Backbone atoms as SQL, in Angstrom:
CREATE TABLE atoms (id INTEGER PRIMARY KEY, chain TEXT, resi INTEGER, resn TEXT, atom TEXT, x REAL, y REAL, z REAL);
INSERT INTO atoms VALUES
  (1, 'A', 1, 'MET', 'N', 7.627, 11.707, -78.643),
  (2, 'A', 1, 'MET', 'CA', 6.853, 11.898, -77.460),
  (3, 'A', 1, 'MET', 'C', 7.448, 11.139, -76.272),
  (4, 'A', 2, 'ARG', 'N', 7.929, 9.979, -76.592),
  (5, 'A', 2, 'ARG', 'CA', 8.545, 9.168, -75.555),
  (6, 'A', 2, 'ARG', 'C', 9.771, 9.873, -74.998),
  (7, 'A', 3, 'ARG', 'N', 10.513, 10.503, -75.846),
  (8, 'A', 3, 'ARG', 'CA', 11.714, 11.218, -75.452),
  (9, 'A', 3, 'ARG', 'C', 11.360, 12.374, -74.511),
  (10, 'A', 4, 'ILE', 'N', 10.298, 13.094, -74.785),
  (11, 'A', 4, 'ILE', 'CA', 9.874, 14.222, -73.950),
  (12, 'A', 4, 'ILE', 'C', 9.440, 13.712, -72.572),
  (13, 'A', 5, 'ALA', 'N', 8.766, 12.582, -72.526),
  (14, 'A', 5, 'ALA', 'CA', 8.327, 12.007, -71.258),
  (15, 'A', 5, 'ALA', 'C', 9.531, 11.600, -70.417),
  (16, 'A', 6, 'LEU', 'N', 10.560, 11.022, -71.053),
  (17, 'A', 6, 'LEU', 'CA', 11.775, 10.637, -70.333),
  (18, 'A', 6, 'LEU', 'C', 12.507, 11.860, -69.790),
  (19, 'A', 7, 'ILE', 'N', 12.583, 12.917, -70.600),
  (20, 'A', 7, 'ILE', 'CA', 13.249, 14.142, -70.147),
  (21, 'A', 7, 'ILE', 'C', 12.470, 14.754, -68.977),
  (22, 'A', 8, 'ALA', 'N', 11.144, 14.743, -69.027),
  (23, 'A', 8, 'ALA', 'CA', 10.316, 15.295, -67.947),
  (24, 'A', 8, 'ALA', 'C', 10.511, 14.492, -66.661),
  (25, 'A', 9, 'CYS', 'N', 10.567, 13.166, -66.792),
  (26, 'A', 9, 'CYS', 'CA', 10.797, 12.312, -65.608),
  (27, 'A', 9, 'CYS', 'C', 12.176, 12.563, -65.018),
  (28, 'A', 10, 'ALA', 'N', 13.184, 12.712, -65.897),
  (29, 'A', 10, 'ALA', 'CA', 14.543, 12.974, -65.429),
  (30, 'A', 10, 'ALA', 'C', 14.601, 14.305, -64.686),
  (31, 'A', 11, 'CYS', 'N', 13.905, 15.324, -65.210),
  (32, 'A', 11, 'CYS', 'CA', 13.880, 16.641, -64.549),
  (33, 'A', 11, 'CYS', 'C', 13.220, 16.551, -63.179),
  (34, 'A', 12, 'LEU', 'N', 12.128, 15.775, -63.093),
  (35, 'A', 12, 'LEU', 'CA', 11.450, 15.612, -61.807),
  (36, 'A', 12, 'LEU', 'C', 12.340, 14.895, -60.794),
  (37, 'A', 13, 'LEU', 'N', 13.067, 13.883, -61.265),
  (38, 'A', 13, 'LEU', 'CA', 13.970, 13.162, -60.370),
  (39, 'A', 13, 'LEU', 'C', 15.089, 14.064, -59.867),
  (40, 'A', 14, 'VAL', 'N', 15.662, 14.852, -60.753),
  (41, 'A', 14, 'VAL', 'CA', 16.745, 15.757, -60.357),
  (42, 'A', 14, 'VAL', 'C', 16.210, 16.821, -59.396),
  (43, 'A', 15, 'ALA', 'N', 15.025, 17.339, -59.660),
  (44, 'A', 15, 'ALA', 'CA', 14.438, 18.358, -58.786),
  (45, 'A', 15, 'ALA', 'C', 14.129, 17.774, -57.408),
  (46, 'A', 16, 'GLY', 'N', 13.731, 16.507, -57.346),
  (47, 'A', 16, 'GLY', 'CA', 13.439, 15.861, -56.069),
  (48, 'A', 16, 'GLY', 'C', 14.682, 15.612, -55.240),
  (49, 'A', 17, 'CYS', 'N', 15.831, 15.507, -55.876),
  (50, 'A', 17, 'CYS', 'CA', 17.080, 15.263, -55.165),
  (51, 'A', 17, 'CYS', 'C', 17.704, 16.544, -54.618),
  (52, 'A', 18, 'GLU', 'N', 17.187, 17.672, -55.020),
  (53, 'A', 18, 'GLU', 'CA', 17.747, 18.939, -54.555),
  (54, 'A', 18, 'GLU', 'C', 17.584, 19.027, -53.039),
  (55, 'A', 19, 'THR', 'N', 18.611, 19.469, -52.368),
  (56, 'A', 19, 'THR', 'CA', 18.543, 19.551, -50.906),
  (57, 'A', 19, 'THR', 'C', 17.747, 20.770, -50.479),
  (58, 'A', 20, 'MET', 'N', 16.969, 20.573, -49.469),
  (59, 'A', 20, 'MET', 'CA', 16.174, 21.657, -48.906),
  (60, 'A', 20, 'MET', 'C', 17.040, 22.388, -47.883),
  (61, 'A', 21, 'PRO', 'N', 16.840, 23.680, -47.703),
  (62, 'A', 21, 'PRO', 'CA', 17.610, 24.390, -46.683),
  (63, 'A', 21, 'PRO', 'C', 17.297, 23.805, -45.306),
  (64, 'A', 22, 'GLN', 'N', 18.343, 23.659, -44.494),
  (65, 'A', 22, 'GLN', 'CA', 18.167, 23.056, -43.177),
  (66, 'A', 22, 'GLN', 'C', 17.517, 24.050, -42.222),
  (67, 'A', 23, 'ARG', 'N', 16.597, 23.530, -41.450),
  (68, 'A', 23, 'ARG', 'CA', 15.950, 24.356, -40.430),
  (69, 'A', 23, 'ARG', 'C', 16.843, 24.393, -39.198),
  (70, 'A', 24, 'ALA', 'N', 16.714, 25.450, -38.457),
  (71, 'A', 24, 'ALA', 'CA', 17.466, 25.537, -37.199),
  (72, 'A', 24, 'ALA', 'C', 16.964, 24.442, -36.262),
  (73, 'A', 25, 'GLU', 'N', 17.894, 23.760, -35.622),
  (74, 'A', 25, 'GLU', 'CA', 17.512, 22.679, -34.720),
  (75, 'A', 25, 'GLU', 'C', 16.934, 23.255, -33.440),
  (76, 'A', 26, 'ARG', 'N', 15.970, 22.550, -32.907),
  (77, 'A', 26, 'ARG', 'CA', 15.375, 22.966, -31.646),
  (78, 'A', 26, 'ARG', 'C', 16.338, 22.672, -30.501),
  (79, 'A', 27, 'PRO', 'N', 16.307, 23.489, -29.464),
  (80, 'A', 27, 'PRO', 'CA', 17.141, 23.163, -28.301),
  (81, 'A', 27, 'PRO', 'C', 16.610, 21.899, -27.628),
  (82, 'A', 28, 'ALA', 'N', 17.504, 21.156, -27.057),
  (83, 'A', 28, 'ALA', 'CA', 17.116, 19.913, -26.390),
  (84, 'A', 28, 'ALA', 'C', 16.227, 20.222, -25.194),
  (85, 'A', 29, 'ALA', 'N', 15.264, 19.369, -24.967),
  (86, 'A', 29, 'ALA', 'CA', 14.391, 19.535, -23.805),
  (87, 'A', 29, 'ALA', 'C', 15.137, 19.060, -22.566),
  (88, 'A', 30, 'TYR', 'N', 15.009, 19.799, -21.480),
  (89, 'A', 30, 'TYR', 'CA', 15.690, 19.443, -20.240),
  (90, 'A', 30, 'TYR', 'C', 14.678, 18.885, -19.250),
  (91, 'A', 31, 'ALA', 'N', 15.032, 17.772, -18.657),
  (92, 'A', 31, 'ALA', 'CA', 14.169, 17.180, -17.645),
  (93, 'A', 31, 'ALA', 'C', 14.420, 17.883, -16.321),
  (94, 'A', 32, 'PHE', 'N', 13.372, 18.122, -15.581),
  (95, 'A', 32, 'PHE', 'CA', 13.508, 18.744, -14.271),
  (96, 'A', 32, 'PHE', 'C', 14.166, 17.762, -13.320),
  (97, 'A', 33, 'GLN', 'N', 15.180, 18.226, -12.612),
  (98, 'A', 33, 'GLN', 'CA', 15.848, 17.396, -11.623),
  (99, 'A', 33, 'GLN', 'C', 15.770, 18.103, -10.279),
  (100, 'A', 34, 'PRO', 'N', 15.318, 17.403, -9.232),
  (101, 'A', 34, 'PRO', 'CA', 15.230, 18.041, -7.924),
  (102, 'A', 34, 'PRO', 'C', 16.604, 18.447, -7.424),
  (103, 'A', 35, 'ALA', 'N', 16.638, 19.426, -6.555),
  (104, 'A', 35, 'ALA', 'CA', 17.903, 19.934, -6.023),
  (105, 'A', 35, 'ALA', 'C', 18.650, 18.829, -5.302),
  (106, 'A', 36, 'ASP', 'N', 19.923, 18.799, -5.493),
  (107, 'A', 36, 'ASP', 'CA', 20.802, 17.849, -4.839),
  (108, 'A', 36, 'ASP', 'C', 20.953, 18.249, -3.380),
  (109, 'A', 37, 'SER', 'N', 21.153, 17.270, -2.494),
  (110, 'A', 37, 'SER', 'CA', 21.306, 17.599, -1.083),
  (111, 'A', 37, 'SER', 'C', 22.550, 18.440, -0.831),
  (112, 'A', 38, 'ALA', 'N', 23.495, 18.438, -1.794),
  (113, 'A', 38, 'ALA', 'CA', 24.693, 19.255, -1.633),
  (114, 'A', 38, 'ALA', 'C', 24.384, 20.732, -1.855),
  (115, 'A', 39, 'GLN', 'N', 23.235, 21.029, -2.466),
  (116, 'A', 39, 'GLN', 'CA', 22.859, 22.411, -2.732),
  (117, 'A', 39, 'GLN', 'C', 21.946, 22.925, -1.625),
  (118, 'A', 40, 'ARG', 'N', 22.391, 22.849, -0.407),
  (119, 'A', 40, 'ARG', 'CA', 21.606, 23.295, 0.729),
  (120, 'A', 40, 'ARG', 'C', 21.670, 24.801, 0.855),
  (121, 'A', 41, 'ASN', 'N', 20.775, 25.326, 1.646),
  (122, 'A', 41, 'ASN', 'CA', 20.772, 26.746, 1.949),
  (123, 'A', 41, 'ASN', 'C', 22.041, 27.064, 2.739),
  (124, 'A', 42, 'PRO', 'N', 22.919, 27.926, 2.223),
  (125, 'A', 42, 'PRO', 'CA', 24.179, 28.204, 2.917),
  (126, 'A', 42, 'PRO', 'C', 23.982, 28.915, 4.252),
  (127, 'A', 43, 'LEU', 'N', 22.813, 29.500, 4.489),
  (128, 'A', 43, 'LEU', 'CA', 22.559, 30.193, 5.750),
  (129, 'A', 43, 'LEU', 'C', 21.908, 29.297, 6.798),
  (130, 'A', 44, 'ALA', 'N', 21.557, 28.067, 6.426),
  (131, 'A', 44, 'ALA', 'CA', 20.921, 27.143, 7.368),
  (132, 'A', 44, 'ALA', 'C', 21.937, 26.696, 8.411),
  (133, 'A', 45, 'ARG', 'N', 21.481, 26.607, 9.650),
  (134, 'A', 45, 'ARG', 'CA', 22.354, 26.220, 10.754),
  (135, 'A', 45, 'ARG', 'C', 22.473, 24.700, 10.799),
  (136, 'A', 46, 'SER', 'N', 23.696, 24.205, 10.850),
  (137, 'A', 46, 'SER', 'CA', 23.939, 22.773, 10.995),
  (138, 'A', 46, 'SER', 'C', 24.425, 22.505, 12.413),
  (139, 'A', 47, 'VAL', 'N', 23.928, 21.436, 13.006),
  (140, 'A', 47, 'VAL', 'CA', 24.270, 21.088, 14.381),
  (141, 'A', 47, 'VAL', 'C', 24.635, 19.611, 14.417),
  (142, 'A', 48, 'THR', 'N', 25.678, 19.280, 15.172),
  (143, 'A', 48, 'THR', 'CA', 26.053, 17.882, 15.360),
  (144, 'A', 48, 'THR', 'C', 25.919, 17.545, 16.836),
  (145, 'A', 49, 'TYR', 'N', 25.190, 16.488, 17.110),
  (146, 'A', 49, 'TYR', 'CA', 25.003, 16.007, 18.472),
  (147, 'A', 49, 'TYR', 'C', 25.929, 14.815, 18.683),
  (148, 'A', 50, 'THR', 'N', 26.529, 14.727, 19.872),
  (149, 'A', 50, 'THR', 'CA', 27.307, 13.556, 20.259),
  (150, 'A', 50, 'THR', 'C', 26.528, 12.851, 21.356),
  (151, 'A', 51, 'CYS', 'N', 26.359, 11.554, 21.204),
  (152, 'A', 51, 'CYS', 'CA', 25.544, 10.785, 22.143),
  (153, 'A', 51, 'CYS', 'C', 26.422, 9.993, 23.102),
  (154, 'A', 52, 'GLU', 'N', 25.802, 9.503, 24.187),
  (155, 'A', 52, 'GLU', 'CA', 26.523, 8.762, 25.230),
  (156, 'A', 52, 'GLU', 'C', 27.253, 7.541, 24.683),
  (157, 'A', 53, 'ASP', 'N', 26.729, 6.925, 23.649),
  (158, 'A', 53, 'ASP', 'CA', 27.374, 5.739, 23.080),
  (159, 'A', 53, 'ASP', 'C', 28.368, 6.111, 21.980),
  (160, 'A', 54, 'THR', 'N', 28.732, 7.379, 21.872),
  (161, 'A', 54, 'THR', 'CA', 29.660, 7.979, 20.889),
  (162, 'A', 54, 'THR', 'C', 29.100, 8.042, 19.468),
  (163, 'A', 55, 'SER', 'N', 27.810, 7.751, 19.290),
  (164, 'A', 55, 'SER', 'CA', 27.188, 7.965, 17.983),
  (165, 'A', 55, 'SER', 'C', 27.051, 9.465, 17.767),
  (166, 'A', 56, 'THR', 'N', 26.971, 9.888, 16.507),
  (167, 'A', 56, 'THR', 'CA', 26.752, 11.304, 16.217),
  (168, 'A', 56, 'THR', 'C', 25.497, 11.450, 15.363),
  (169, 'A', 57, 'VAL', 'N', 24.799, 12.572, 15.564),
  (170, 'A', 57, 'VAL', 'CA', 23.600, 12.886, 14.799),
  (171, 'A', 57, 'VAL', 'C', 23.803, 14.268, 14.211),
  (172, 'A', 58, 'SER', 'N', 23.716, 14.399, 12.881),
  (173, 'A', 58, 'SER', 'CA', 23.892, 15.686, 12.205),
  (174, 'A', 58, 'SER', 'C', 22.534, 16.197, 11.746),
  (175, 'A', 59, 'PHE', 'N', 22.251, 17.434, 12.113),
  (176, 'A', 59, 'PHE', 'CA', 20.962, 18.051, 11.813),
  (177, 'A', 59, 'PHE', 'C', 21.212, 19.361, 11.086),
  (178, 'A', 60, 'THR', 'N', 20.474, 19.625, 10.008),
  (179, 'A', 60, 'THR', 'CA', 20.547, 20.898, 9.289),
  (180, 'A', 60, 'THR', 'C', 19.148, 21.481, 9.224),
  (181, 'A', 61, 'GLU', 'N', 19.000, 22.724, 9.669),
  (182, 'A', 61, 'GLU', 'CA', 17.689, 23.379, 9.643),
  (183, 'A', 61, 'GLU', 'C', 17.114, 23.367, 8.236),
  (184, 'A', 62, 'GLY', 'N', 15.824, 23.148, 8.143),
  (185, 'A', 62, 'GLY', 'CA', 15.151, 23.161, 6.853),
  (186, 'A', 62, 'GLY', 'C', 15.140, 21.817, 6.155),
  (187, 'A', 63, 'GLU', 'N', 15.921, 20.877, 6.606),
  (188, 'A', 63, 'GLU', 'CA', 15.943, 19.540, 6.004),
  (189, 'A', 63, 'GLU', 'C', 14.870, 18.683, 6.660),
  (190, 'A', 64, 'SER', 'N', 14.374, 17.708, 5.949),
  (191, 'A', 64, 'SER', 'CA', 13.331, 16.833, 6.482),
  (192, 'A', 64, 'SER', 'C', 13.908, 15.525, 7.015),
  (193, 'A', 65, 'PHE', 'N', 15.197, 15.529, 7.345),
  (194, 'A', 65, 'PHE', 'CA', 15.836, 14.324, 7.846),
  (195, 'A', 65, 'PHE', 'C', 17.043, 14.689, 8.703),
  (196, 'A', 66, 'VAL', 'N', 17.534, 13.720, 9.470),
  (197, 'A', 66, 'VAL', 'CA', 18.807, 13.844, 10.178),
  (198, 'A', 66, 'VAL', 'C', 19.689, 12.695, 9.715),
  (199, 'A', 67, 'LEU', 'N', 20.993, 12.895, 9.789),
  (200, 'A', 67, 'LEU', 'CA', 21.948, 11.844, 9.443),
  (201, 'A', 67, 'LEU', 'C', 22.560, 11.318, 10.734),
  (202, 'A', 68, 'VAL', 'N', 22.486, 10.013, 10.942),
  (203, 'A', 68, 'VAL', 'CA', 23.019, 9.386, 12.144),
  (204, 'A', 68, 'VAL', 'C', 24.215, 8.532, 11.749),
  (205, 'A', 69, 'ALA', 'N', 25.334, 8.722, 12.462),
  (206, 'A', 69, 'ALA', 'CA', 26.515, 7.871, 12.280),
  (207, 'A', 69, 'ALA', 'C', 26.705, 7.115, 13.591),
  (208, 'A', 70, 'PHE', 'N', 26.335, 5.843, 13.596),
  (209, 'A', 70, 'PHE', 'CA', 26.444, 5.038, 14.807),
  (210, 'A', 70, 'PHE', 'C', 27.904, 4.707, 15.091),
  (211, 'A', 71, 'ASN', 'N', 28.201, 4.420, 16.372),
  (212, 'A', 71, 'ASN', 'CA', 29.581, 4.108, 16.748),
  (213, 'A', 71, 'ASN', 'C', 30.084, 2.828, 16.092),
  (214, 'A', 72, 'SER', 'N', 29.193, 2.010, 15.547),
  (215, 'A', 72, 'SER', 'CA', 29.592, 0.780, 14.853),
  (216, 'A', 72, 'SER', 'C', 30.080, 1.058, 13.431),
  (217, 'A', 73, 'GLY', 'N', 29.914, 2.317, 12.973),
  (218, 'A', 73, 'GLY', 'CA', 30.312, 2.673, 11.616),
  (219, 'A', 73, 'GLY', 'C', 29.138, 2.727, 10.653),
  (220, 'A', 74, 'THR', 'N', 27.987, 2.228, 11.066),
  (221, 'A', 74, 'THR', 'CA', 26.783, 2.268, 10.239),
  (222, 'A', 74, 'THR', 'C', 26.252, 3.693, 10.166),
  (223, 'A', 75, 'GLN', 'N', 25.818, 4.097, 8.985),
  (224, 'A', 75, 'GLN', 'CA', 25.212, 5.417, 8.821),
  (225, 'A', 75, 'GLN', 'C', 23.771, 5.242, 8.384),
  (226, 'A', 76, 'MET', 'N', 22.907, 6.156, 8.836),
  (227, 'A', 76, 'MET', 'CA', 21.493, 6.037, 8.541),
  (228, 'A', 76, 'MET', 'C', 20.881, 7.426, 8.398),
  (229, 'A', 77, 'ARG', 'N', 19.918, 7.525, 7.519),
  (230, 'A', 77, 'ARG', 'CA', 19.180, 8.776, 7.308),
  (231, 'A', 77, 'ARG', 'C', 17.773, 8.558, 7.855),
  (232, 'A', 78, 'LEU', 'N', 17.385, 9.357, 8.851),
  (233, 'A', 78, 'LEU', 'CA', 16.074, 9.214, 9.478),
  (234, 'A', 78, 'LEU', 'C', 15.162, 10.344, 9.029),
  (235, 'A', 79, 'GLN', 'N', 14.013, 10.007, 8.444),
  (236, 'A', 79, 'GLN', 'CA', 13.052, 10.996, 7.960),
  (237, 'A', 79, 'GLN', 'C', 12.292, 11.630, 9.119),
  (238, 'A', 80, 'ARG', 'N', 11.918, 12.878, 8.949),
  (239, 'A', 80, 'ARG', 'CA', 11.167, 13.604, 9.972),
  (240, 'A', 80, 'ARG', 'C', 9.720, 13.112, 10.006),
  (241, 'A', 81, 'ARG', 'N', 9.214, 12.909, 11.214),
  (242, 'A', 81, 'ARG', 'CA', 7.826, 12.525, 11.449),
  (243, 'A', 81, 'ARG', 'C', 7.333, 13.348, 12.640),
  (244, 'A', 82, 'GLY', 'N', 6.766, 14.519, 12.346),
  (245, 'A', 82, 'GLY', 'CA', 6.323, 15.413, 13.415),
  (246, 'A', 82, 'GLY', 'C', 7.522, 15.990, 14.146),
  (247, 'A', 83, 'ASP', 'N', 7.604, 15.767, 15.469),
  (248, 'A', 83, 'ASP', 'CA', 8.737, 16.279, 16.245),
  (249, 'A', 83, 'ASP', 'C', 9.826, 15.227, 16.430),
  (250, 'A', 84, 'ARG', 'N', 9.683, 14.107, 15.766),
  (251, 'A', 84, 'ARG', 'CA', 10.669, 13.020, 15.851),
  (252, 'A', 84, 'ARG', 'C', 11.268, 12.751, 14.476),
  (253, 'A', 85, 'TYR', 'N', 12.372, 12.054, 14.491),
  (254, 'A', 85, 'TYR', 'CA', 13.010, 11.618, 13.249),
  (255, 'A', 85, 'TYR', 'C', 13.100, 10.102, 13.299),
  (256, 'A', 86, 'GLY', 'N', 12.667, 9.449, 12.236),
  (257, 'A', 86, 'GLY', 'CA', 12.708, 7.994, 12.170),
  (258, 'A', 86, 'GLY', 'C', 11.530, 7.373, 12.897),
  (259, 'A', 87, 'GLU', 'N', 11.598, 6.073, 13.081),
  (260, 'A', 87, 'GLU', 'CA', 10.585, 5.322, 13.828),
  (261, 'A', 87, 'GLU', 'C', 11.264, 4.091, 14.388),
  (262, 'A', 88, 'GLN', 'N', 10.599, 3.427, 15.327),
  (263, 'A', 88, 'GLN', 'CA', 11.216, 2.274, 15.979),
  (264, 'A', 88, 'GLN', 'C', 11.756, 1.297, 14.946),
  (265, 'A', 89, 'PRO', 'N', 12.905, 0.736, 15.115),
  (266, 'A', 89, 'PRO', 'CA', 13.757, 0.751, 16.298),
  (267, 'A', 89, 'PRO', 'C', 14.769, 1.911, 16.336),
  (268, 'A', 90, 'TYR', 'N', 14.803, 2.787, 15.322),
  (269, 'A', 90, 'TYR', 'CA', 15.762, 3.893, 15.304),
  (270, 'A', 90, 'TYR', 'C', 15.014, 5.219, 15.278),
  (271, 'A', 91, 'GLU', 'N', 15.171, 6.010, 16.339),
  (272, 'A', 91, 'GLU', 'CA', 14.491, 7.295, 16.454),
  (273, 'A', 91, 'GLU', 'C', 15.433, 8.326, 17.059),
  (274, 'A', 92, 'PHE', 'N', 15.228, 9.584, 16.695),
  (275, 'A', 92, 'PHE', 'CA', 15.952, 10.688, 17.326),
  (276, 'A', 92, 'PHE', 'C', 14.947, 11.773, 17.666),
  (277, 'A', 93, 'LEU', 'N', 14.946, 12.194, 18.927),
  (278, 'A', 93, 'LEU', 'CA', 14.090, 13.281, 19.390),
  (279, 'A', 93, 'LEU', 'C', 14.990, 14.467, 19.672),
  (280, 'A', 94, 'ARG', 'N', 14.711, 15.591, 19.058),
  (281, 'A', 94, 'ARG', 'CA', 15.550, 16.788, 19.191),
  (282, 'A', 94, 'ARG', 'C', 14.813, 17.818, 20.025),
  (283, 'A', 95, 'ARG', 'N', 15.504, 18.331, 21.059),
  (284, 'A', 95, 'ARG', 'CA', 14.940, 19.386, 21.910),
  (285, 'A', 95, 'ARG', 'C', 16.039, 20.397, 22.202),
  (286, 'A', 96, 'GLY', 'N', 16.195, 21.342, 21.284),
  (287, 'A', 96, 'GLY', 'CA', 17.218, 22.377, 21.471),
  (288, 'A', 96, 'GLY', 'C', 18.615, 21.797, 21.423),
  (289, 'A', 97, 'ASP', 'N', 19.403, 22.048, 22.487),
  (290, 'A', 97, 'ASP', 'CA', 20.786, 21.569, 22.534),
  (291, 'A', 97, 'ASP', 'C', 20.902, 20.124, 22.997),
  (292, 'A', 98, 'GLU', 'N', 19.787, 19.508, 23.325),
  (293, 'A', 98, 'GLU', 'CA', 19.809, 18.118, 23.765),
  (294, 'A', 98, 'GLU', 'C', 18.921, 17.277, 22.856),
  (295, 'A', 99, 'GLY', 'N', 19.167, 15.996, 22.884),
  (296, 'A', 99, 'GLY', 'CA', 18.367, 15.077, 22.096),
  (297, 'A', 99, 'GLY', 'C', 18.414, 13.699, 22.709),
  (298, 'A', 100, 'GLN', 'N', 17.648, 12.801, 22.158),
  (299, 'A', 100, 'GLN', 'CA', 17.610, 11.429, 22.639),
  (300, 'A', 100, 'GLN', 'C', 17.616, 10.512, 21.426),
  (301, 'A', 101, 'LEU', 'N', 18.564, 9.577, 21.405),
  (302, 'A', 101, 'LEU', 'CA', 18.675, 8.615, 20.318),
  (303, 'A', 101, 'LEU', 'C', 18.203, 7.263, 20.820),
  (304, 'A', 102, 'HIS', 'N', 17.214, 6.695, 20.147),
  (305, 'A', 102, 'HIS', 'CA', 16.715, 5.358, 20.472),
  (306, 'A', 102, 'HIS', 'C', 17.224, 4.419, 19.391),
  (307, 'A', 103, 'SER', 'N', 17.931, 3.388, 19.827),
  (308, 'A', 103, 'SER', 'CA', 18.540, 2.456, 18.887),
  (309, 'A', 103, 'SER', 'C', 18.341, 1.032, 19.381),
  (310, 'A', 104, 'SER', 'N', 17.526, 0.271, 18.671),
  (311, 'A', 104, 'SER', 'CA', 17.278, -1.144, 18.982),
  (312, 'A', 104, 'SER', 'C', 16.899, -1.355, 20.446),
  (313, 'A', 105, 'GLY', 'N', 15.959, -0.556, 20.945),
  (314, 'A', 105, 'GLY', 'CA', 15.474, -0.732, 22.309),
  (315, 'A', 105, 'GLY', 'C', 16.299, -0.035, 23.374),
  (316, 'A', 106, 'ARG', 'N', 17.407, 0.554, 23.026),
  (317, 'A', 106, 'ARG', 'CA', 18.242, 1.278, 23.990),
  (318, 'A', 106, 'ARG', 'C', 18.099, 2.768, 23.733),
  (319, 'A', 107, 'SER', 'N', 18.304, 3.568, 24.784),
  (320, 'A', 107, 'SER', 'CA', 18.146, 5.010, 24.682),
  (321, 'A', 107, 'SER', 'C', 19.423, 5.705, 25.150),
  (322, 'A', 108, 'PHE', 'N', 19.875, 6.722, 24.387),
  (323, 'A', 108, 'PHE', 'CA', 21.101, 7.449, 24.716),
  (324, 'A', 108, 'PHE', 'C', 20.838, 8.948, 24.681),
  (325, 'A', 109, 'ARG', 'N', 21.329, 9.655, 25.708),
  (326, 'A', 109, 'ARG', 'CA', 21.229, 11.113, 25.710),
  (327, 'A', 109, 'ARG', 'C', 22.276, 11.677, 24.770),
  (328, 'A', 110, 'CYS', 'N', 21.911, 12.766, 24.094),
  (329, 'A', 110, 'CYS', 'CA', 22.821, 13.407, 23.147),
  (330, 'A', 110, 'CYS', 'C', 22.883, 14.901, 23.458),
  (331, 'A', 111, 'ARG', 'N', 24.042, 15.503, 23.212),
  (332, 'A', 111, 'ARG', 'CA', 24.231, 16.941, 23.415),
  (333, 'A', 111, 'ARG', 'C', 24.938, 17.529, 22.208),
  (334, 'A', 112, 'VAL', 'N', 24.697, 18.827, 21.994),
  (335, 'A', 112, 'VAL', 'CA', 25.365, 19.526, 20.893),
  (336, 'A', 112, 'VAL', 'C', 26.862, 19.506, 21.147),
  (337, 'A', 113, 'LYS', 'N', 27.621, 19.220, 20.127),
  (338, 'A', 113, 'LYS', 'CA', 29.089, 19.175, 20.189),
  (339, 'A', 113, 'LYS', 'C', 29.650, 20.539, 20.433);
């Protein structure tokens, strides 16, 4: 009887070691990533303004910001706030082909390049 019990245990152990068929792996979950600023609308109009102090302001339609490159080499991104971009001490007001750049208490007229 003891021998039969040992054989039964051995059979159970061998059966437990048998490999199960592998299931197909699930595809990896992808995290949502917002569009990169490089993926802009190719039909959007981009405009560059040159200011009296030689600073430049780059504007792209549909964007919520403007990029300012000051004549000192400093670059800044100003967020849109109503009809203005940025807030004191750095602001840009855009009106068609003209604009006004306010920088540290000084004001400069800007025109489309």
